[in-house]
C-alpha positions as CSV (number, residue, x, y, z in Angstrom):
1,M,0.0,0.0,0.0
2,D,1.4,3.4,-1.0
3,A,1.6,6.4,1.3
4,F,-1.3,8.1,-0.4
5,T,-3.6,5.2,0.1
6,A,-2.5,4.6,3.7
7,G,-2.9,8.3,4.5
8,L,-6.3,8.5,2.9
9,L,-7.6,5.4,4.7
10,Q,-6.3,6.8,8.0
11,R,-8.1,10.1,7.4
12,I,-11.3,8.2,6.7
13,R,-11.0,6.2,9.9
14,T,-10.2,9.3,12.0
15,T,-13.2,11.2,10.4
16,E,-15.5,8.3,11.1
17,S,-14.4,8.3,14.7
18,D,-14.9,12.1,15.0
19,L,-18.3,11.8,13.3
20,S,-19.4,9.1,15.8
21,R,-18.2,11.2,18.7
22,A,-20.1,14.3,17.4
23,R,-23.3,12.2,17.1
24,D,-22.9,10.8,20.6
25,E,-22.4,14.3,22.0
26,G,-25.4,15.7,20.0
27,D,-23.3,18.3,18.3
28,D,-25.4,18.8,15.1
29,F,-23.1,21.4,13.6
30,L,-20.0,19.1,14.0
31,V,-21.9,16.2,12.6
32,E,-22.6,18.2,9.5
33,V,-18.9,19.2,9.2
34,E,-17.6,15.7,9.8
35,Q,-20.1,14.1,7.4
36,G,-19.1,16.6,4.7
37,E,-15.4,15.7,5.3
38,L,-16.2,12.0,5.2
39,D,-18.2,12.4,1.9
40,D,-15.2,14.3,0.4
41,L,-12.7,11.6,1.5
42,R,-14.8,8.8,0.2
43,R,-15.2,10.6,-3.2
44,L,-11.5,11.1,-3.3
45,A,-10.9,7.5,-2.6
46,A,-13.3,6.4,-5.4
47,E,-11.7,8.8,-7.9
48,H,-8.3,7.2,-7.2
49,G,-9.5,3.6,-7.1
50,V,-8.9,3.2,-3.4
51,Q,-11.0,0.4,-1.9
52,V,-12.6,1.5,1.4
53,G,-12.9,-1.5,3.6
54,A,-15.8,-2.6,5.7
55,S,-14.4,-0.7,8.7
56,C,-14.5,2.4,6.7
57,A,-17.9,2.0,5.3
């Protein structure tokens, strides 16, 4: 796995964790921010042929 792929998958995992925490805390604004970031990262992964595993779904 190259550095780009590894970094992208790590960012996706981190963003998913941040999104989950924001939901748990009831922070609607942060949920929107994190969801937007996650959508962008998943789009970037798809554009570059990076398979996002089940843990990143």
